BAKOLTI-651739 format. One record per residue (C-alpha): residue number from 1; residue in one letter; x, y, z; chain. Coordinates in Angstrom, 1 decimal, padded with zeros to 4 digits. Last residue first. Example, Ala and Ser with C-alpha at 12.3 -4.5 7.8 and 13.67 -1.06 7.14 Angstrom:
BEGIN
+-----+------+--------+--------+--------+-------+
|  nr | rest |      X |      Y |      Z | kette |
+-----+------+--------+--------+--------+-------+
|   2 |    S |  013.7 | -001.1 |  007.1 |     A |
|   1 |    A |  012.3 | -004.5 |  007.8 |     A |
+-----+------+--------+--------+--------+-------+
***
This chain:
BEGIN
+-----+------+--------+--------+--------+-------+
|  nr | rest |      X |      Y |      Z | kette |
+-----+------+--------+--------+--------+-------+
| 187 |    A |  115.4 |  116.5 |  122.5 |     A |
| 186 |    E |  112.2 |  115.0 |  123.9 |     A |
| 185 |    R |  110.0 |  117.0 |  121.6 |     A |
| 184 |    K |  112.1 |  116.2 |  118.5 |     A |
| 183 |    Q |  112.0 |  112.5 |  119.4 |     A |
| 182 |    Q |  108.2 |  112.7 |  119.7 |     A |
| 181 |    L |  108.1 |  114.4 |  116.3 |     A |
| 180 |    H |  110.1 |  111.6 |  114.7 |     A |
| 179 |    E |  107.9 |  108.9 |  116.4 |     A |
| 178 |    S |  104.8 |  110.6 |  115.0 |     A |
| 177 |    F |  106.5 |  110.7 |  111.6 |     A |
| 176 |    F |  107.2 |  107.0 |  111.5 |     A |
| 175 |    Q |  103.8 |  106.2 |  113.0 |     A |
| 174 |    Q |  102.0 |  108.1 |  110.3 |     A |
| 173 |    A |  104.1 |  106.5 |  107.6 |     A |
| 172 |    A |  103.4 |  103.0 |  109.1 |     A |
| 171 |    I |  099.7 |  103.8 |  109.2 |     A |
| 170 |    L |  099.7 |  104.8 |  105.5 |     A |
| 169 |    R |  101.8 |  101.7 |  104.6 |     A |
| 168 |    A |  099.4 |  099.3 |  106.4 |     A |
| 167 |    H |  096.4 |  100.8 |  104.5 |     A |
| 166 |    S |  098.4 |  100.6 |  101.2 |     A |
| 165 |    R |  099.0 |  096.9 |  101.7 |     A |
| 164 |    I |  095.3 |  096.1 |  101.7 |     A |
| 163 |    R |  092.6 |  095.4 |  104.2 |     A |
| 162 |    R |  093.8 |  097.1 |  107.3 |     A |
| 161 |    K |  090.9 |  096.8 |  109.8 |     A |
| 160 |    L |  089.9 |  099.9 |  111.6 |     A |
| 159 |    G |  090.6 |  099.5 |  115.3 |     A |
| 158 |    P |  091.3 |  103.1 |  116.3 |     A |
| 157 |    K |  089.9 |  106.3 |  114.7 |     A |
| 156 |    S |  092.8 |  108.7 |  114.2 |     A |
| 155 |    E |  090.7 |  111.2 |  112.2 |     A |
| 154 |    L |  093.4 |  111.9 |  109.7 |     A |
| 153 |    V |  095.0 |  108.4 |  109.7 |     A |
| 152 |    A |  092.4 |  105.8 |  110.5 |     A |
| 151 |    Q |  089.2 |  107.6 |  109.3 |     A |
| 150 |    Q |  090.4 |  109.7 |  106.4 |     A |
| 149 |    F |  093.0 |  107.3 |  105.1 |     A |
| 148 |    F |  090.8 |  104.2 |  105.6 |     A |
| 147 |    A |  088.0 |  105.9 |  103.7 |     A |
| 146 |    H |  090.4 |  107.0 |  100.9 |     A |
| 145 |    T |  092.3 |  103.7 |  100.3 |     A |
| 144 |    D |  090.5 |  101.4 |  097.9 |     A |
| 143 |    R |  088.6 |  104.3 |  096.2 |     A |
| 142 |    N |  091.7 |  106.4 |  095.4 |     A |
| 141 |    L |  092.8 |  109.1 |  097.8 |     A |
| 140 |    I |  090.9 |  112.3 |  098.4 |     A |
| 139 |    L |  093.2 |  115.1 |  099.4 |     A |
| 138 |    R |  091.8 |  118.3 |  100.9 |     A |
| 137 |    P |  090.2 |  116.2 |  103.6 |     A |
| 136 |    N |  086.5 |  117.1 |  104.2 |     A |
| 135 |    S |  084.9 |  119.0 |  107.0 |     A |
| 134 |    F |  081.2 |  119.9 |  107.1 |     A |
| 133 |    G |  080.8 |  123.5 |  108.4 |     A |
| 132 |    T |  077.6 |  124.3 |  106.4 |     A |
| 131 |    R |  079.5 |  126.4 |  103.8 |     A |
| 130 |    D |  081.9 |  123.6 |  103.1 |     A |
| 129 |    E |  085.0 |  123.0 |  105.3 |     A |
| 128 |    I |  088.5 |  122.1 |  104.3 |     A |
| 127 |    W |  091.0 |  119.8 |  106.0 |     A |
| 126 |    V |  094.8 |  119.1 |  105.6 |     A |
| 125 |    Y |  096.7 |  122.0 |  104.0 |     A |
| 124 |    N |  095.4 |  125.5 |  104.6 |     A |
| 123 |    N |  092.8 |  124.7 |  107.2 |     A |
| 122 |    K |  094.9 |  122.4 |  109.3 |     A |
| 121 |    L |  098.0 |  124.5 |  109.1 |     A |
| 120 |    Q |  096.0 |  127.7 |  109.9 |     A |
| 119 |    V |  094.3 |  126.0 |  112.8 |     A |
| 118 |    A |  097.7 |  124.9 |  114.3 |     A |
| 117 |    A |  099.2 |  128.3 |  113.8 |     A |
| 116 |    N |  096.2 |  129.8 |  115.8 |     A |
| 115 |    P |  096.4 |  127.1 |  118.5 |     A |
| 114 |    D |  100.1 |  127.8 |  119.2 |     A |
| 113 |    F |  101.4 |  125.7 |  122.0 |     A |
| 112 |    P |  098.7 |  123.1 |  122.7 |     A |
| 111 |    Q |  097.7 |  122.8 |  119.0 |     A |
| 110 |    L |  101.2 |  122.7 |  117.5 |     A |
| 109 |    E |  101.6 |  119.0 |  117.8 |     A |
| 108 |    R |  098.2 |  118.3 |  116.3 |     A |
| 107 |    H |  099.0 |  120.6 |  113.3 |     A |
| 106 |    L |  102.4 |  118.9 |  113.0 |     A |
| 105 |    L |  100.7 |  115.5 |  112.8 |     A |
| 104 |    D |  098.4 |  116.7 |  110.0 |     A |
| 103 |    L |  101.4 |  118.3 |  108.2 |     A |
| 102 |    Y |  103.2 |  115.0 |  108.3 |     A |
| 101 |    I |  100.3 |  113.0 |  106.9 |     A |
| 100 |    L |  099.7 |  115.7 |  104.3 |     A |
|  99 |    S |  103.3 |  115.6 |  103.3 |     A |
|  98 |    T |  103.1 |  111.8 |  102.8 |     A |
|  97 |    T |  100.0 |  112.1 |  100.7 |     A |
|  96 |    L |  101.6 |  114.8 |  098.5 |     A |
|  95 |    R |  104.9 |  113.0 |  098.2 |     A |
|  94 |    Q |  103.1 |  109.7 |  097.2 |     A |
|  93 |    Q |  100.6 |  111.5 |  094.9 |     A |
|  92 |    G |  103.3 |  113.3 |  092.9 |     A |
|  91 |    D |  102.1 |  112.6 |  089.4 |     A |
|  90 |    I |  098.6 |  112.6 |  087.9 |     A |
|  89 |    V |  096.8 |  114.2 |  090.9 |     A |
|  88 |    H |  093.3 |  114.9 |  089.8 |     A |
|  87 |    Y |  092.2 |  118.5 |  090.5 |     A |
|  86 |    N |  089.0 |  119.9 |  091.8 |     A |
|  85 |    R |  088.5 |  123.7 |  092.0 |     A |
|  84 |    C |  087.9 |  125.3 |  095.4 |     A |
|  83 |    L |  085.4 |  128.0 |  096.1 |     A |
|  82 |    Q |  087.2 |  130.9 |  097.7 |     A |
|  81 |    Q |  086.5 |  131.9 |  101.3 |     A |
|  80 |    N |  090.2 |  132.7 |  102.0 |     A |
|  79 |    A |  090.5 |  129.6 |  104.2 |     A |
|  78 |    D |  089.3 |  127.5 |  101.3 |     A |
|  77 |    M |  085.7 |  127.0 |  100.3 |     A |
|  76 |    F |  084.1 |  123.6 |  099.6 |     A |
|  75 |    A |  081.1 |  123.0 |  097.4 |     A |
|  74 |    S |  083.5 |  121.9 |  094.7 |     A |
|  73 |    I |  084.2 |  123.4 |  091.3 |     A |
|  72 |    S |  084.5 |  121.1 |  088.3 |     A |
|  71 |    G |  086.7 |  121.4 |  085.3 |     A |
|  70 |    T |  088.7 |  118.3 |  086.3 |     A |
|  69 |    D |  091.9 |  120.3 |  086.3 |     A |
|  68 |    H |  094.7 |  117.8 |  085.9 |     A |
|  67 |    L |  097.6 |  118.1 |  088.2 |     A |
|  66 |    I |  101.3 |  117.2 |  087.8 |     A |
|  65 |    L |  103.4 |  117.7 |  090.9 |     A |
|  64 |    T |  107.1 |  117.6 |  090.3 |     A |
|  63 |    G |  109.4 |  117.5 |  093.3 |     A |
|  62 |    F |  109.5 |  119.2 |  096.7 |     A |
|  61 |    F |  112.3 |  121.5 |  096.0 |     A |
|  60 |    H |  112.8 |  123.1 |  099.4 |     A |
|  59 |    Q |  112.5 |  126.7 |  100.1 |     A |
|  58 |    Q |  112.4 |  128.9 |  103.2 |     A |
|  57 |    A |  116.0 |  128.5 |  104.3 |     A |
|  56 |    D |  116.9 |  130.6 |  107.3 |     A |
|  55 |    G |  117.5 |  127.5 |  109.5 |     A |
|  54 |    D |  119.4 |  125.9 |  106.7 |     A |
|  53 |    L |  117.8 |  123.0 |  105.0 |     A |
|  52 |    M |  119.5 |  119.7 |  105.5 |     A |
|  51 |    S |  116.8 |  118.5 |  107.9 |     A |
|  50 |    L |  114.1 |  118.8 |  105.1 |     A |
|  49 |    D |  116.0 |  116.5 |  102.8 |     A |
|  48 |    D |  116.7 |  114.0 |  105.6 |     A |
|  47 |    L |  113.0 |  114.0 |  106.5 |     A |
|  46 |    L |  112.0 |  113.3 |  102.9 |     A |
|  45 |    D |  114.6 |  110.5 |  102.7 |     A |
|  44 |    Q |  113.3 |  109.0 |  106.0 |     A |
|  43 |    C |  109.7 |  108.9 |  104.5 |     A |
|  42 |    Q |  111.2 |  107.2 |  101.4 |     A |
|  41 |    K |  113.0 |  104.6 |  103.5 |     A |
|  40 |    Q |  110.1 |  104.0 |  105.8 |     A |
|  39 |    E |  107.8 |  102.9 |  103.0 |     A |
|  38 |    W |  105.9 |  104.8 |  100.4 |     A |
|  37 |    A |  103.3 |  102.9 |  098.4 |     A |
|  36 |    Y |  099.9 |  104.6 |  098.8 |     A |
|  35 |    G |  097.6 |  103.0 |  096.2 |     A |
|  34 |    R |  098.2 |  102.8 |  092.5 |     A |
|  33 |    Q |  096.6 |  105.3 |  090.2 |     A |
|  32 |    Y |  093.6 |  104.2 |  088.0 |     A |
|  31 |    D |  091.2 |  105.2 |  090.8 |     A |
|  30 |    P |  092.2 |  108.9 |  090.4 |     A |
|  29 |    I |  093.9 |  110.5 |  093.3 |     A |
|  28 |    Q |  091.9 |  113.6 |  094.2 |     A |
|  27 |    F |  093.1 |  117.1 |  095.2 |     A |
|  26 |    L |  091.1 |  120.1 |  096.3 |     A |
|  25 |    R |  092.3 |  123.5 |  095.2 |     A |
|  24 |    G |  091.8 |  127.2 |  096.0 |     A |
|  23 |    K |  095.2 |  127.7 |  097.6 |     A |
|  22 |    F |  096.9 |  124.3 |  097.8 |     A |
|  21 |    V |  099.6 |  125.0 |  095.2 |     A |
|  20 |    E |  100.1 |  128.5 |  096.6 |     A |
|  19 |    G |  100.7 |  127.1 |  100.1 |     A |
|  18 |    L |  103.2 |  124.6 |  098.7 |     A |
|  17 |    P |  105.3 |  127.5 |  097.5 |     A |
|  16 |    Y |  105.5 |  127.6 |  093.7 |     A |
|  15 |    F |  108.5 |  127.0 |  091.4 |     A |
|  14 |    Y |  108.3 |  127.9 |  087.8 |     A |
|  13 |    R |  109.6 |  126.3 |  084.7 |     A |
|  12 |    D |  106.9 |  123.8 |  084.1 |     A |
|  11 |    L |  103.9 |  126.1 |  084.5 |     A |
|  10 |    T |  101.6 |  124.3 |  082.2 |     A |
|   9 |    K |  098.5 |  126.3 |  081.3 |     A |
|   8 |    N |  095.5 |  124.0 |  081.2 |     A |
|   7 |    N |  093.3 |  127.0 |  081.7 |     A |
|   6 |    E |  093.9 |  126.8 |  085.5 |     A |
|   5 |    I |  096.9 |  124.9 |  086.8 |     A |
|   4 |    E |  099.5 |  122.4 |  085.8 |     A |
|   3 |    A |  102.1 |  122.3 |  088.6 |     A |
|   2 |    N |  105.8 |  122.3 |  089.1 |     A |
|   1 |    M |  107.1 |  122.7 |  092.6 |     A |
+-----+------+--------+--------+--------+-------+
***
């Protein structure tokens, strides 16, 4: 994964594990970015790519992720007790959002079988807590979509009204991955 990180140093020739990209960072989709746009075809393409990995393979080229360091530090600490820096996602928001949806569902699936792994998945990728224990998603979507994303998708609160197309697409992606995991469970 390509990423622009601290000191505006562009690391365009290096690949980083997703865990390294998330370490010490909070992500925000700026309001000038379009809302969530992936449909079932793109979600299926992501699953197809992942399913082609060998069982021993630990790497998958996720795509380019371009981040802009906002220069601010949040009140949130990561799992390593490091204060997190805030980054705007300039490119890669669709993949990043979709991955968080899938990782959130995986964390829920793992909970009954391996609670420690589930908590690590949740804390490293999906949610982050401040010093007082207040949780916040690691990814803040744009103004039109974030509250719906947090409440309907990550917190699974039922009955929230879908006001724009991005809302419906977020729910459709969550349902798509949920059905995929259910098929895997039943296989």
